[in-house]
N, C-alpha and C positions, 0 to 999 in steps of 0.2 A: 731600334733597327726590326722586329722580331713585326712589327706591324708593317713596315716599308717591304718587308720578306714576302709577307702574307699577300699582299697588294699587288706584289709583280706575279706571285703565285697563279693569283687570279685571272691577269692578264694573259701569262703566258698560256695556261688550261684552256682559257678562249681561244685564242691564236691556233690551237693545236688540233683543234675541234673546226677550224672554217673550212679545211677544205675535204671532211666527211659529208658533210650535212647541207642542202638549198638552203634550208630556214637560215633563219640570223639565231646566235647563240650566244648568252652572254653571262659571264660568270661576275660576282662581285663579292668580295667580302663581307660578311654578316657581322662580325664579331670577335672576340678574343677572350677567353674566359680562364681562370683557374679553378680545380678542386679537385675531387679525389677519381680515380681510374676508374673505378668498379660503377660509381655514379654516371658518368659519362655513358660507358656502354650499357647499362641496365635501360636508358633512356628510347635504345636502337635496338632491344632484343624484337628478332624475326622480323626486324623492319628494314633491316639494311644491307648491304653486300662488303665484308670490310675485306682491306688487303692488308697483309700483313708485309711491312718494310724490316731490312737489315740497312744499318747504314754503318759500314764497315771501319770507317776512319771515327766515329763514335764509340766502336762497338757499343751499338744501342739497335733496340727497334724503333718504329713508329706506325701508328695506324693511320689507316686513308677509309673513311665507309663514304659510300653511294645510298642515301635512302631509296625507298620503292618508288618514291615519286619521281628521284631524280631519273634512276635506273627505266622506271615505263616512257617519260617522256626522250631520254636520249633514244631510246630501241624508235619511236614512232619519227624522230628526227630524223634519225640516218637510213631510215627506210624509206623516206620521202612522204611521210604525212603531212598534210594541211591545217592539221589543229581541230578539225571538223566534229571529231568524232570524241563522245565523253571519254575521260580520262578512267585506267583503271582506279578501281574502287575496291575489289574483293581482296581478303590477305592468303590468295592461293600462294603456294611456293614459286619462287622465282623459277623459268623453264632454264632449259641448256641454251639457247641462245642470247636469252636474257643476260644470263650469267656470263656466256663469252663477253659481250659488249661489256659489261662489266669490267673484268678485265682488261678489253681492248683501251677502256679510256682511265684504269688505273696503273697500266703501262705508261701510257702518257703524263698520268699525274708526276711519276714515278722521275720521270725526265724533265719534266716543270721546277720538280722539290731542287734537284741536283744543281741546275741552271740557278733558283734563287736564292738557295743558302750560300750559293757561292760567292755573296758579297761578304759570307761572316767565316764558312769553313767549304773547303772542297772535300765531299764526298761523293761515294755513289748510293744511290738508293734500288735496292735488287727487291722485286718482289716474290717473295719466296711462296704465299700462299693466300688463297681467298677464303673468307667464313661466311656462312649466313646467321651460324648462332652463336652469340657474343661472347657465353661462357669458353668458346675454344680460341677465342680471338685474345686471349689474354695474356701480357707481355711482363707484366710484372704482379704485384701483390694489388690486390683491389683497393687498400686503402692507402696508397701511393699518389702521392700527390702529382697533377700533369696538367699540361696546358690544353684547351682546347678551341680551334678557330673554326668559324662554320664560313660556309660558304653557299651561296646561292644561285641556283643558277634558271635562268627564263628563255621559255623555246615556246612556239608554237600557242604564246598566251597560255603558257602554265607553268610550272616550276619544279622543281625539287630541291635537295640539300646534300652540299660533301661537307665532310667534316673530316677532322684531323686532330689524332689527341699523340700527344708527343710529352713523355714522362719528364718530370723535373729534373729527375738524376742524369739525362740528356743533356738537357739546355744548361745544366750549372756548368759545365768545363766552358761553354760558349759565352757565360754570362761577360768576361772583358769586349769580346769583338760585339755580343749585342747592344753593348751600352755606347756605341760609334755611333757618330750621327753622322751621313755623307752629306757631303756641300753641294746644294742643290736638288736634295733630294726631300720630301717630306713623308710623313709617318701621318699625316692629319689623317684620322676617320675619314672615309667619304660616305655618303647616304646612298646605299643601292637604288633607293628610288628615284633620286634624281639621276644618275648614273644610267638608268635604265630608258629614262625618259629622254635625255639630252641625246643618247646611243638613237634612239628610234628617231626621233627629229631631224638627225644630222643623216639618218641614212633616206628620208625624205626629201632631201635637198636637192631642187634642179642643177645639174652643172651642164654648161653649153662647152658641146669640144671642137674645136678647127683642127681641119687638116691641111696642113700645108706641104703642099706637093714642092714647089720650089722658092728659093728667097735671091731676090737680087738685088744688089745694092748699087745704089745710084748715089750721085753728086746733087747739089742743090739744084745746081746750072739744068742739068740734066730732068729733073722734074719739073723745074718751071716749062721746059720747052716742050713738054710733052703737050700733044692735042688731041682733039676728041677725035678716035676710029684710028688712032695710032697702036700698032701690033707691037707687043713686047714679049719679042721670042724667048722659049725657054728651053732649057735642053734637057728637062727631065724625060725620062724614056719611061716604058710598062713596067720598068723593072728596078726604080729609083726609088729608093725608100722613102716613105712620107712623114713627117713629121706630127704627131697627133698632140696638140695643146690643150691645156684648161685654164683659165683665166691669164692667158697669155703666159705659162710657163708651161715648158716642154715636159710632157710626159713618155710617150713612148714613140718608138722609132717602128711604123707598121709598111706593108706592103698591097695595093691596092688591086681589086678582084671585081668580080660581079656574084653575086646569087639570086635565083630567081628576077630579074630583070632588075635588080638595085645595086647600087656600088657598095662595094664591101672594103672594112679595112682587117685585115689579120695582123696582131699585134706582133713584133716578133723579141723587141725587148724593152727594158724599160731607161729612161735616162736619167743619167745623173745631173742632179739641177746645180750640186757643187761643180762640176766639168762646162757645163753648159754655160755661155756666156749671155747676156742679154745683148740679142742683135737686134738694130733695128733695119728693116729693107720694105720689097715688094712682093708679096706672098701672091703665089697662082695656085 
């Protein structure tokens, strides 16, 4: 279950950033390993922003860290960069803006953690503080065993790493729940390169849309009686909502308008395909 939880966490973190940046941001799980708490932290000393989260229901704490490349990439993506400039290479300290953005992202990760771990245990994750020096981010003995999950982020043709460190003492009470397997779910490790490639190719796919102003149902006899030049009157008005379809599937209800000499559609709401039956008729 732990692998599945982290897979869901990667998806939730990516979804949480979609509305903040114009460019595509991809999260992917890069691996889970066990080791010593201190050894994990030493690898990121002065190279990351770490958030210390409390989990009240577990009576413990976990760490979530964003490395320098992650923070710099997110700053550029959120401020509308196109990736044409060279990435930041210097070892300077994080600026106030970079730390604020890191804190915002960590707060989103906390909400994603709550949702993802909800599969096995209901608990809130409260961000208590952030640190850039690992000696101040200790939540237990350095020699204690812990689990570390690493996540890759890709945006603007560059990337970074997010890591989560959970002490074994926090996970031990959850072992019975973590040993379960959900029907229909899989914890098979995904190749992040394949996931990135398929996501990039899907976004390039051309989709043909059709705007349906009105549909008129005719009997087979009426269709057979149609003649060239005959006019079929429509009841639609400028205020009538238009159905936007893709691949013959209803997607959105829209209203028509004009902008700069062209007809345009303004999306009002999504169409629930579960409720929308397959209808056959004449579309105008």
